[in-house]
C-alpha positions as CSV (number, residue, x, y, z in Angstrom):
1,X,-16.8,-0.7,-11.1
2,X,-20.1,0.6,-10.1
3,X,-21.9,-0.9,-6.9
4,X,-24.4,-2.8,-8.8
5,X,-21.7,-4.7,-10.8
6,X,-19.7,-5.1,-7.2
7,X,-22.6,-6.6,-5.5
8,X,-23.6,-9.2,-7.9
9,X,-20.1,-10.4,-7.7
10,X,-20.3,-11.1,-4.0
11,X,-21.4,-14.7,-3.9
12,X,-24.1,-15.3,-1.2
13,X,-26.0,-18.1,-0.5
14,X,-29.7,-18.4,-1.4
15,X,-30.8,-17.8,2.3
16,X,-29.3,-14.3,2.2
17,X,-25.9,-14.8,4.0
18,X,-22.6,-13.1,2.9
19,X,-19.5,-14.9,4.2
20,X,-16.4,-12.7,5.5
21,X,-13.0,-14.0,6.8
22,X,-11.3,-12.1,9.7
23,X,-7.7,-11.9,9.3
24,X,-5.6,-11.1,12.1
25,X,-7.0,-8.3,14.5
26,X,-7.5,-5.5,12.1
27,X,-8.5,-6.8,8.5
28,X,-11.4,-8.4,7.2
29,X,-11.8,-9.9,3.4
30,X,-15.3,-10.4,1.7
31,X,-14.6,-11.5,-1.9
32,X,-12.0,-9.0,-3.1
33,X,-13.3,-6.2,-0.7
34,X,-10.9,-5.6,2.1
35,X,-11.2,-3.4,5.3
36,X,-8.8,-2.4,7.9
37,X,-9.8,-1.1,11.1
38,X,-10.1,-1.4,14.9
39,X,-13.5,-2.6,14.4
40,X,-13.0,-4.8,11.2
41,X,-16.3,-6.5,10.9
42,X,-18.2,-3.2,11.4
43,X,-15.9,-1.6,8.9
44,X,-16.9,-4.5,6.3
45,X,-20.5,-4.4,6.9
46,X,-20.5,-0.7,6.3
47,X,-18.3,-1.1,3.2
48,X,-20.9,-3.8,1.8
49,X,-23.9,-1.7,2.2
50,X,-22.0,1.2,0.8
51,X,-21.1,-1.1,-2.2
52,X,-24.8,-2.0,-2.8
53,X,-25.3,-5.0,-0.6
54,X,-28.9,-5.1,0.8
55,X,-28.6,-4.4,4.5
56,X,-31.0,-7.0,5.3
57,X,-28.7,-10.0,4.3
58,X,-26.9,-11.6,7.3
59,X,-22.9,-11.1,7.4
60,X,-21.1,-14.6,8.6
61,X,-17.6,-14.1,9.5
62,X,-15.3,-16.9,9.9
63,X,-11.4,-16.8,11.8
64,X,-9.7,-19.8,10.2
65,X,-11.7,-23.0,10.8
66,X,-13.7,-21.7,14.1
67,X,-17.5,-21.4,13.7
68,X,-18.5,-18.1,12.4
69,X,-19.6,-15.0,14.2
70,X,-23.0,-14.0,12.8
71,X,-24.5,-10.6,12.6
72,X,-28.1,-10.1,12.0
73,X,-29.8,-7.8,9.4
74,X,-30.2,-4.6,10.6
75,X,-27.2,-4.3,12.9
76,X,-26.5,-0.9,14.2
77,X,-24.2,0.9,16.6
78,X,-25.9,3.5,18.6
79,X,-25.9,6.9,16.6
80,X,-24.9,5.3,13.5
81,X,-27.1,3.2,10.6
82,X,-25.1,0.7,8.8
């Protein structure tokens, strides 16, 4: 599957939000895409951008029924670009 067809299959709200779920301490899941890392949310953000998602979209990460962690567009780590 190419990046464009993968991206078009990721549901996101019309307001530019992608929803992901944090599972345990090391896993993040977003519509079939899974990442495992000591920092799974950042790994998911990188994977989404690599899959062709617009880096300006906001990523909301849920853990169970708790309120989401929201990551603004353009999130970066010093020395890295997502």
